[in-house]
C-alpha positions in Angstrom: -6.6 16.9 16.8 -6.7 19.7 14.2 -3.7 20.4 11.9 -3.7 24.0 13.0 -2.6 22.8 16.5 0.8 21.6 15.1 2.1 25.1 14.6 3.0 24.5 11.0 4.2 27.2 8.7 1.2 29.3 7.5 1.9 28.5 3.9 1.7 24.8 4.7 -1.5 25.3 6.6 -2.9 27.1 3.5 -2.1 24.0 1.4 -3.9 21.7 3.9 -6.9 24.0 3.9 -7.0 24.1 0.1 -7.0 20.2 0.1 -9.8 20.1 2.7 -7.6 18.5 5.4 -8.6 19.6 8.9 -8.4 16.7 11.4 -5.2 14.5 11.9 -5.5 10.8 11.8 -4.1 8.8 14.8 -0.8 8.0 13.1 -0.4 11.7 12.1 -1.3 12.9 15.6 1.4 10.6 17.1 4.1 10.9 14.5 4.1 14.6 13.5 5.3 16.0 16.9 8.1 13.4 17.2 9.3 14.1 13.7 9.2 17.9 14.3 11.3 17.3 17.4 14.0 15.6 15.3 13.6 12.1 16.8 14.2 8.9 14.8 11.0 7.0 14.5 9.8 3.5 13.7 6.1 3.5 13.0 3.7 0.6 12.2 0.4 1.5 10.7 -1.8 -0.2 8.2 -2.7 1.0 4.7 -5.2 3.8 4.5 -4.4 5.5 7.8 -2.7 8.6 6.4 0.9 7.6 7.2 2.3 9.3 4.0 1.1 12.7 5.3 2.4 11.7 8.7 6.0 12.0 7.5 5.5 14.5 4.6 3.9 17.3 6.6 6.6 17.7 9.3 9.4 17.3 6.7 7.8 19.9 4.5 7.6 22.2 7.4 11.3 21.7 8.2 12.4 22.2 4.6 10.5 25.5 4.5 12.4 26.7 7.6 15.8 25.4 6.4 16.0 25.9 2.6 19.3 24.5 1.3 19.3 25.3 -2.5 21.2 23.0 -4.7 21.2 20.1 -2.3 19.0 17.1 -1.6 17.3 17.6 1.7 15.2 14.5 2.0 15.5 11.0 0.6 12.4 8.7 0.6 13.0 5.1 -0.4 10.0 3.0 -1.5 9.5 -0.5 -3.0 7.7 0.4 -6.2 7.5 3.0 -8.9 3.8 3.4 -8.3 4.4 4.4 -4.7 7.2 6.7 -5.7 4.7 8.5 -8.1 2.0 8.6 -5.4 4.3 10.2 -2.9 5.6 12.7 -5.5 2.0 13.7 -6.2 1.3 14.2 -2.5 4.3 16.4 -2.2 3.0 18.4 -5.1 -0.4 18.8 -3.5 0.7 19.5 0.0 3.7 21.6 -1.0 1.8 23.7 -3.6 1.9 26.9 -1.4 5.3 26.1 0.1 7.7 26.2 -2.8 8.9 22.7 -2.0 9.6 20.4 -4.9 10.3 16.7 -5.4 11.3 14.2 -8.1 10.5 10.5 -8.3 13.5 8.3 -9.3 12.4 4.9 -10.7 13.1 2.5 -13.5 11.1 1.8 -16.6 11.2 5.3 -18.1 12.8 6.6 -21.3 16.1 8.5 -21.7 14.4 11.8 -21.0 13.3 10.6 -17.5 16.8 9.3 -16.8 18.2 12.8 -17.6 15.7 14.5 -15.4 16.6 12.2 -12.5 20.3 12.8 -13.2 19.8 16.5 -13.1 17.9 16.4 -9.8 20.5 14.1 -8.2 23.4 16.3 -9.3 21.9 19.8 -8.9 19.8 19.1 -5.9 16.1 18.8 -5.1 14.2 19.3 -1.9 12.8 15.7 -1.9 13.9 12.7 -3.9 11.5 9.7 -3.8 13.3 6.7 -5.2 13.1 2.9 -5.7 16.3 1.2 -4.5 17.4 -0.3 -7.8 17.2 2.8 -9.9 18.8 5.0 -7.3 21.8 2.5 -7.1 22.1 2.7 -10.9 22.6 6.4 -10.6 24.9 6.0 -7.6 27.1 3.6 -9.5 27.9 6.3 -12.1 29.4 8.5 -9.4 27.6 11.8 -9.9 24.9 11.6 -7.2 25.3 14.1 -4.3 23.6 12.9 -1.1 26.1 14.2 1.4 23.6 16.9 2.7 20.6 14.7 3.3 18.8 15.7 6.5 16.0 13.1 6.5 16.0 9.4 5.4 12.6 7.9 5.1 11.8 4.3 4.4 8.2 3.7 3.4 6.6 0.3 3.2 9.9 -1.0 4.7 8.5 -4.5 5.2 7.5 -4.8 1.5 11.1 -3.7 0.5 12.6 -6.4 2.7 10.1 -9.0 1.2 11.4 -8.0 -2.2 15.0 -8.5 -1.2 16.2 -4.9 -0.9 18.0 -5.1 2.4 21.5 -5.0 0.9 20.4 -2.3 -1.6 19.2 -0.1 1.3 22.4 -0.6 3.2 24.4 0.3 0.1 22.4 3.5 -0.3 22.9 4.4 3.3 26.7 4.4 2.9 26.3 7.5 0.7 24.4 9.5 3.3 25.8 11.6 6.1 25.9 9.9 9.5 24.1 12.9 11.1 20.5 12.7 9.8 17.0 11.9 11.0 15.8 8.4 10.1 12.1 7.5 9.8 10.9 4.0 9.1 7.3 3.3 8.3 5.9 -0.2 7.9 2.6 -2.0 7.8 3.9 -4.9 9.7 6.7 -5.4 12.3 8.4 -8.8 11.6 11.9 -9.5 13.1 13.6 -8.4 9.9 12.2 -4.9 10.3 13.6 -4.8 13.8 17.0 -5.8 12.4 16.9 -3.0 9.9 15.8 -0.5 12.5 18.7 -1.5 14.8 21.1 -0.8 12.0 19.7 2.5 10.9 17.9 4.2 13.7 19.3 5.9 16.8 17.2 5.7 20.0 14.0 5.7 18.0 10.5 6.5 19.2 8.0 3.8 18.4 4.4 3.9 17.2 2.3 0.8 16.7 -1.3 1.3 15.5 -3.9 -1.2 14.6 -1.5 -3.8 13.3 -2.9 -6.2 10.7 -6.6 -5.5 11.1 -8.9 -4.5 8.3 -10.7 -1.2 8.5 -14.0 -1.4 10.4 -16.0 -0.2 7.3 -15.1 -3.3 5.2 -17.9 -5.8 4.8 -16.0 -9.1 4.3 -17.4 -12.3 2.7 -16.0 -15.4 1.0 -17.3 -17.7 -1.7 -16.4 -21.4 -1.5 -15.7 -22.2 -5.2 -13.8 -24.7 -7.2 -10.9 -23.3 -9.3 -12.7 -24.2 -12.6 -15.7 -22.1 -11.6 -14.0 -18.9 -10.6 -14.2 -17.1 -13.9 -17.9 -17.8 -14.3 -18.5 -16.7 -10.7 -16.7 -13.4 -11.0 -18.5 -12.5 -14.2 -21.8 -13.3 -12.6 -21.0 -11.2 -9.5 -19.9 -8.2 -11.6 -22.2 -8.2 -14.5 -24.6 -5.3 -14.3 -23.3 -4.0 -11.0 -23.7 -0.3 -11.6 -23.9 0.3 -7.9 -20.2 -0.4 -7.7 -18.6 2.2 -10.0 -15.0 1.3 -8.9 -14.1 -2.4 -8.6 -10.6 -3.8 -8.0 -9.8 -7.5 -8.6 -6.6 -9.1 -7.2 -5.0 -12.1 -8.8 -1.7 -13.7 -7.7 -0.4 -14.3 -11.3 0.0 -12.2 -14.4 -1.6 -15.0 -16.4 -4.8 -14.9 -14.4 -4.9 -11.1 -14.8 -5.1 -11.6 -18.5 -7.6 -14.5 -18.3 -9.9 -12.5 -16.0 -9.7 -9.4 -18.1 -10.4 -11.3 -21.4 -13.3 -13.2 -19.8 -15.0 -10.0 -18.6 -14.5 -8.3 -22.0 -16.1 -11.2 -23.7 -19.2 -10.5 -21.6 -19.0 -6.9 -22.7 -17.8 -5.8 -19.3 -15.2 -3.1 -19.6 -12.1 -4.0 -17.6 -8.4 -3.3 -17.7 -5.5 -5.4 -16.5 -2.3 -4.2 -14.9 0.8 -6.1 -14.1 4.6 -5.8 -14.4 4.3 -6.9 -18.1 3.1 -3.4 -19.0 5.4 -0.6 -19.9 5.6 2.2 -17.3 3.6 4.7 -19.5 0.9 2.0 -20.1 0.6 1.3 -16.4 0.3 5.0 -15.6 -2.5 5.4 -18.2 -4.4 2.3 -16.9 -4.2 3.7 -13.3 -5.3 7.2 -14.4 -8.3 5.7 -16.2 -9.3 3.8 -13.1 -8.7 6.7 -10.8 -10.8 9.0 -12.9 -13.5 6.2 -13.2 -13.1 6.1 -17.0 -12.5 2.4 -16.3 -14.9 0.7 -13.8 -12.9 -2.5 -13.2 -9.2 -3.0 -12.7 -7.6 -6.4 -12.5 -4.2 -6.4 -10.8 -1.4 -8.4 -9.3 -0.2 -7.6 -5.9 1.9 -4.7 -7.3 -1.1 -2.6 -6.3 -1.7 -4.2 -2.9 0.3 -1.5 -1.1 1.2 2.1 -1.8 -1.5 3.1 -4.3 -3.8 5.8 -3.1 -7.0 5.3 -5.1 -9.9 6.7 -3.2 -13.5 5.5 -3.2 -13.0 1.9 -4.4 -16.4 0.2 -3.7 -15.6 -3.4 -4.1 -12.4 -5.5 -3.8 -12.4 -9.1 -5.0 -9.6 -11.6 -4.2 -9.7 -13.9 -7.1 -6.7 -15.7 -5.6 -5.9 -15.8 -1.9 -2.5 -14.1 -1.3 0.4 -16.3 -0.2 1.1 -14.0 2.7 -1.8 -13.5 5.1 -0.7 -9.9 5.7 -1.3 -9.1 2.1 -5.0 -9.8 2.5 -5.2 -6.8 4.8 -3.4 -4.6 2.4 -5.5 -5.8 -0.5 -8.9 -5.1 1.1 -7.4 -1.9 2.6 -8.0 -0.5 -0.9 -11.6 0.0 0.0 -13.2 1.6 3.1 -10.5 4.2 3.2 -10.8 6.8 6.1 -14.4 6.8 7.2 -16.0 5.3 4.1 -17.4 1.8 3.7 -16.7 -1.0 1.1 -17.1 -4.6 0.3 -14.3 -7.3 0.1 -15.1 -10.7 -1.4 -12.6 -13.6 -1.5 -12.7 -16.8 -3.5 -11.7 -19.9 -1.5 -10.9 -23.0 -3.6 -10.3 -26.3 -1.9 -6.5 -26.0 -2.2 -6.5 -22.5 -0.5 -8.5 -23.3 2.6 -5.6 -23.4 4.9 -4.3 -20.1 3.6 -7.7 -18.6 4.3 -7.7 -20.0 7.8 -4.4 -18.3 8.5 -6.0 -15.0 7.4 -8.8 -15.5 9.8 -6.4 -16.2 12.6 -4.4 -13.1 11.7 -7.4 -10.7 11.8 -9.1 -12.6 14.6 -12.4 -12.9 12.8 -14.3 -15.6 11.1 -15.5 -14.4 7.7 -18.9 -15.3 6.5 -18.8 -18.0 3.8 -21.2 -18.3 0.9 -21.9 -21.3 -1.4 -21.3 -21.1 -5.1 -24.7 -20.4 -6.8 -26.3 -23.7 -8.0 -26.4 -22.4 -11.5 -22.6 -22.5 -11.6 -21.9 -25.7 -9.7 -21.2 -27.3 -6.3 -19.0 -25.7 -3.7 -16.1 -27.5 -2.1 -16.6 -28.5 1.5 -14.9 -26.1 3.9 -12.6 -28.2 6.1 -9.2 -26.6 6.4 -6.7 -29.2 7.7 -4.8 -27.3 10.4 -4.0 -28.0 14.1 -4.7 -24.3 14.6 -8.4 -24.5 13.5 -10.6 -22.9 16.1 -13.4 -24.5 18.0 -15.5 -21.4 17.2 -16.2 -22.7 13.6 -19.8 -23.5 13.7 -22.7 -24.6 11.4 -22.7 -27.2 8.7 -19.6 -27.8 6.7 -19.3 -25.2 3.9 -21.5 -22.6 5.6 -18.8 -20.9 7.7 -21.2 -19.5 10.2 -21.3 -15.8 10.9 -18.9 -13.0 11.9 -18.1 -14.5 15.3 -14.7 -13.3 16.7 -12.2 -15.8 18.1 -11.4 -16.0 21.7 -7.7 -16.1 22.8 -5.8 -19.1 21.7 -4.6 -21.5 24.4 -0.9 -22.2 24.3 
């Protein structure tokens, strides 16, 4: 479906045309008409499907037709400052021809950014994109005016609940008018999301697209490697790989981010690390350098697993297997965005084999496993101890077989 079929304001269509957007993605095609019709919505769609534009476009169109100067029209709540900045940039791009503005409200900035946030929250802004903690800090000082909000949007709602923001969200909602449109977007749909939806949404429409499945364009593989050999393996895999101009490495700990980055630099491989230890301006600069390909390799904690829109990442490496199987999908969702292709490699140590089995069960695919090169050392035997292990695992131990899909599990 083409965007021109949505009957958007001509200025908004000009913005879409200038950005080269012509065809709507499935989530956009389903969500936009419902939002334009004023319905509450709960939508489940994985990373990289265009869900941000799915809620921004109809809201921008509504704001253009109902300008309310001096008041906050739309409040978007997100889990991280990075996602707040990303959405703010998308509003800037999509709304360039529309005269619609936004302001991100997040922690970690200086006194000047605090004053800018305060001004927007008191004098009004079309769209406020906020992290829960910082918005509550402003609310507690008594000057925030949210009584005219027309749209409340929760993006990456499952991640916010994982981070313990349920009570914060409910506290913020107490400051909003009861008559408003509520939109909840999530990558997964656990029971706690249903609980939140029941409290906030009124007779919502529901959309559920491609839950917890990697993009078709991702070539997935896994190395069986002992923990002590991971650094050596990752340097060997990356060294001289000019065919991959954009590489993202995920680690579960800030300590490993530093260890990996230092190890690569010792090999004269230019890499940057990003974690919550960095100041906000440092994090923004590291992301900018990676986005513009000034930096080839970025080593990150899961702070980047969701909500960061960096296009054309060629290779994702999971140095550590994520604790939550869902996060694997979000990590490798950084590559093969839209119709592109990419490679995702995961390191499986002996202690993480059950975690990886859970990932395979979630995505209903057995991922090809590769032995550690002999020059580095022996591989651990792949024998995850789980009653859920499928009969479809074939081949010798440690090989992992091919990309055979699982059949339905008998219960």
